[in-house]
PABAKOL-314562 format. One record per residue (C-alpha): residue in three letters; chain; residue number from 1; y, z, x. Coordinates in nm, 4 decimals. Each point is the difference from the previous one (the first is absolute). Layout:
! PABAKOL-314562
R   residu   chaine   num         py         pz         px
R      ALA        A   NUM          Y          Z          X
...
! end
This chain:
! PABAKOL-314562
R   residu   chaine   num         py         pz         px
R      UNK        A     1    -0.0076     0.0150    -0.0159
R      UNK        A     2     0.3487    -0.1093     0.1515
R      UNK        A     3     0.2571     0.2719     0.0162
R      UNK        A     4     0.3698    -0.1113    -0.0347
R      UNK        A     5     0.2340     0.2444     0.1450
R      UNK        A     6     0.3697     0.0170    -0.1801
R      UNK        A     7     0.2826     0.1376     0.1870
R      UNK        A     8     0.3335     0.0630    -0.1777
R      UNK        A     9     0.3107    -0.0159     0.2347
R      UNK        A    10     0.3713    -0.0590     0.0044
R      UNK        A    11     0.0810    -0.3898    -0.0139
R      UNK        A    12     0.1764    -0.1729     0.2767
R      UNK        A    13     0.1688    -0.3171     0.0363
R      UNK        A    14    -0.2948    -0.1735     0.1410
R      UNK        A    15    -0.1780     0.1073    -0.3251
R      UNK        A    16     0.2238    -0.2084    -0.2126
R      UNK        A    17    -0.1855    -0.3473     0.0089
R      UNK        A    18    -0.3011     0.1692    -0.1281
R      UNK        A    19     0.1802     0.1973    -0.2538
R      UNK        A    20     0.1728    -0.3703    -0.1322
R      UNK        A    21    -0.3314    -0.1336     0.0101
R      UNK        A    22    -0.1337     0.2430    -0.2574
R      UNK        A    23     0.3345    -0.0079    -0.2156
R      UNK        A    24    -0.0602    -0.3888    -0.0184
R      UNK        A    25    -0.2726     0.0207    -0.2541
R      UNK        A    26     0.1991     0.2385    -0.2108
R      UNK        A    27     0.3184    -0.1895     0.0081
R      UNK        A    28    -0.1348    -0.3469    -0.0538
R      UNK        A    29    -0.3171     0.0629    -0.2089
R      UNK        A    30     0.0589     0.3029    -0.2404
R      UNK        A    31     0.2426     0.1708    -0.2051
R      UNK        A    32    -0.0678     0.3428     0.1716
R      UNK        A    33     0.3031    -0.0833     0.2113
R      UNK        A    34     0.2931    -0.1708    -0.1770
R      UNK        A    35     0.0996    -0.1788     0.3056
R      UNK        A    36     0.0180    -0.3582    -0.0500
R      UNK        A    37    -0.1225    -0.1097     0.3376
R      UNK        A    38    -0.1291     0.1672     0.3286
R      UNK        A    39     0.3410     0.1327     0.1574
R      UNK        A    40     0.0639    -0.0709     0.4011
R      UNK        A    41    -0.1360     0.2808     0.2553
R      UNK        A    42     0.3505     0.1546    -0.0025
R      UNK        A    43    -0.0392     0.1369    -0.3531
R      UNK        A    44    -0.3033     0.2452     0.1417
R      UNK        A    45     0.1847     0.0733     0.3180
R      UNK        A    46     0.3053     0.1181    -0.1762
R      UNK        A    47    -0.2332     0.2411    -0.1802
R      UNK        A    48    -0.1113     0.1713     0.3215
R      UNK        A    49     0.1682     0.3319    -0.0001
R      UNK        A    50     0.2817     0.0881     0.2539
R      UNK        A    51    -0.0151     0.3084     0.2089
R      UNK        A    52     0.0605     0.3110    -0.2174
R      UNK        A    53    -0.0236    -0.2019    -0.3047
R      UNK        A    54    -0.1829     0.1750    -0.3016
R      UNK        A    55    -0.2190    -0.3065    -0.0826
R      UNK        A    56    -0.3445    -0.0889     0.1192
R      UNK        A    57    -0.1884    -0.3349     0.0657
R      UNK        A    58    -0.3608     0.0172     0.0811
R      UNK        A    59    -0.2973    -0.2367     0.0628
R      UNK        A    60    -0.3706     0.0382    -0.0266
R      UNK        A    61    -0.2137    -0.1512     0.2494
R      UNK        A    62    -0.3639    -0.0662    -0.0298
R      UNK        A    63    -0.1760    -0.1142     0.3178
R      UNK        A    64     0.3163    -0.0989     0.1507
R      UNK        A    65     0.1326    -0.2023    -0.2668
R      UNK        A    66     0.2748     0.0906    -0.2667
R      UNK        A    67    -0.1446     0.0197    -0.3281
R      UNK        A    68     0.2787     0.1772    -0.1803
R      UNK        A    69     0.3367     0.1557     0.0089
R      UNK        A    70     0.2077     0.2484    -0.2088
R      UNK        A    71     0.3766     0.0636     0.0216
R      UNK        A    72     0.2558     0.2069    -0.1767
R      UNK        A    73     0.3658    -0.1108    -0.1003
R      UNK        A    74     0.2856     0.1823    -0.1176
R      UNK        A    75     0.0036     0.0205    -0.3772
R      UNK        A    76     0.3530    -0.0180    -0.0256
R      UNK        A    77     0.2900     0.0180     0.2341
R      UNK        A    78     0.1659     0.2877    -0.1952
R      UNK        A    79    -0.0027     0.3066     0.1988
R      UNK        A    80    -0.1594     0.2211    -0.2832
R      UNK        A    81    -0.3247    -0.2254     0.0221
R      UNK        A    82    -0.0359     0.0841     0.3919
R      UNK        A    83    -0.3353     0.1595    -0.0418
R      UNK        A    84    -0.1610    -0.2794    -0.2075
R      UNK        A    85    -0.1714    -0.2911     0.1492
R      UNK        A    86    -0.1385    -0.3181    -0.1681
R      UNK        A    87    -0.3590    -0.0954     0.1299
R      UNK        A    88    -0.1750    -0.3257     0.0546
R      UNK        A    89    -0.3594    -0.0231     0.1066
R      UNK        A    90    -0.1592    -0.3396     0.0839
R      UNK        A    91    -0.3488    -0.0708     0.1362
R      UNK        A    92    -0.1674    -0.3431     0.1048
R      UNK        A    93    -0.1449    -0.1258    -0.3148
R      UNK        A    94    -0.3326     0.0371     0.1372
R      UNK        A    95     0.0512     0.3578     0.1055
R      UNK        A    96     0.0554     0.1451    -0.3649
R      UNK        A    97    -0.2026     0.2590    -0.1050
R      UNK        A    98    -0.1268     0.0802     0.3286
R      UNK        A    99     0.1999     0.3185     0.0943
R      UNK        A   100     0.3032    -0.1703     0.1444
R      UNK        A   101     0.2639     0.0653    -0.2420
R      UNK        A   102    -0.1377     0.3778    -0.0422
R      UNK        A   103     0.0042     0.0392     0.3817
R      UNK        A   104     0.3838    -0.1332     0.0045
R      UNK        A   105     0.0939     0.2159    -0.3057
R      UNK        A   106    -0.1187     0.3121     0.1439
R      UNK        A   107     0.1743    -0.0646     0.3274
R      UNK        A   108     0.3407    -0.1017    -0.1586
R      UNK        A   109    -0.0143     0.3012    -0.2212
R      UNK        A   110    -0.0615     0.2250     0.3025
R      UNK        A   111     0.2760    -0.1656     0.2014
R      UNK        A   112     0.2683    -0.0020    -0.2842
R      UNK        A   113    -0.0861     0.3559    -0.0595
R      UNK        A   114     0.0944     0.1041     0.3398
R      UNK        A   115     0.3299    -0.2207    -0.0300
R      UNK        A   116     0.0585     0.2197    -0.2981
R      UNK        A   117    -0.0391    -0.2650    -0.2731
R      UNK        A   118    -0.0282     0.1688    -0.3368
R      UNK        A   119    -0.1130    -0.3057    -0.2392
R      UNK        A   120    -0.1688    -0.2962     0.0342
R      UNK        A   121     0.0389    -0.3114    -0.2250
R      UNK        A   122    -0.2157    -0.3140    -0.0427
R      UNK        A   123     0.1159    -0.2828    -0.2345
R      UNK        A   124    -0.3290    -0.2002    -0.0892
R      UNK        A   125     0.0004    -0.3356    -0.2131
R      UNK        A   126    -0.1856     0.0384    -0.3297
R      UNK        A   127    -0.3364    -0.1612     0.0358
R      UNK        A   128    -0.0798     0.1480     0.3361
R      UNK        A   129    -0.2499     0.2687    -0.1408
R      UNK        A   130    -0.1834     0.0514     0.3340
R      UNK        A   131     0.3530     0.1457     0.1540
R      UNK        A   132     0.0992     0.1776    -0.2795
R      UNK        A   133    -0.3607     0.1855    -0.0242
R      UNK        A   134     0.0298     0.0375     0.3786
R      UNK        A   135     0.3359     0.1915    -0.0459
R      UNK        A   136    -0.1094     0.2012    -0.3020
R      UNK        A   137    -0.3162     0.1147     0.2008
R      UNK        A   138     0.2432     0.1088     0.2697
R      UNK        A   139     0.1971     0.2598    -0.2114
R      UNK        A   140     0.2881    -0.2602    -0.0917
R      UNK        A   141     0.0936     0.0060    -0.3565
R      UNK        A   142     0.1441    -0.3002    -0.1946
R      UNK        A   143     0.3607     0.0952    -0.0817
R      UNK        A   144     0.1316    -0.3235    -0.1547
R      UNK        A   145    -0.0606    -0.3559    -0.1048
R      UNK        A   146     0.2537    -0.2695     0.0288
R      UNK        A   147    -0.0278    -0.3121    -0.2170
R      UNK        A   148     0.0721    -0.3496     0.1632
R      UNK        A   149     0.1813     0.0982     0.2929
R      UNK        A   150    -0.1618    -0.2465     0.2413
R      UNK        A   151    -0.0598    -0.3658    -0.0117
R      UNK        A   152    -0.2495    -0.1964     0.1780
R      UNK        A   153    -0.2059    -0.2833    -0.0559
R      UNK        A   154     0.1879    -0.0992    -0.3129
R      UNK        A   155    -0.0790     0.3397    -0.1739
R      UNK        A   156     0.1740     0.3222    -0.0647
R      UNK        A   157    -0.1422     0.3125     0.1469
R      UNK        A   158    -0.0334     0.3367    -0.0972
R      UNK        A   159    -0.0370     0.2886     0.2741
R      UNK        A   160    -0.1361     0.3462    -0.0321
R      UNK        A   161     0.1939     0.2936     0.2042
R      UNK        A   162    -0.2171     0.2637     0.1356
R      UNK        A   163     0.1102     0.2990     0.2079
R      UNK        A   164    -0.1577     0.2814     0.1914
R      UNK        A   165     0.2100     0.3413     0.1040
R      UNK        A   166    -0.1290     0.0576     0.3416
! end
């Protein structure tokens, strides 16, 4: 039996081509992301936290290959939201349901707690039941539903808003 080793670590600029490759599928083929096309590499480079910033960007390696990533963004630029982050997790579309998302979520939550973040929010496209179930299983609760706030592939898309108090 082949045993694969997962390593979750802070992302570096050299990881960004692999991150972009993972995101390409979601941007170009699904409504999971509202991106109309794959962004350029700098889109992800700009998400790397600067020294002292209270955000996180992690990757998951499996036998040396990047198979997933997770990052947090500021939920709002208003000062009162400084302890709230929005979460994004993406895995290689062949790595779903193999523990990659769980490994990333566990570590990003640990890191955000160390950074004194209090609330984590996920915005998930309606119809993405695996992601909704994943979040609910991990102590997120659904706190909102927004109708027709996204548009992609000639259709209006709804989103679920889930949160977890850390």
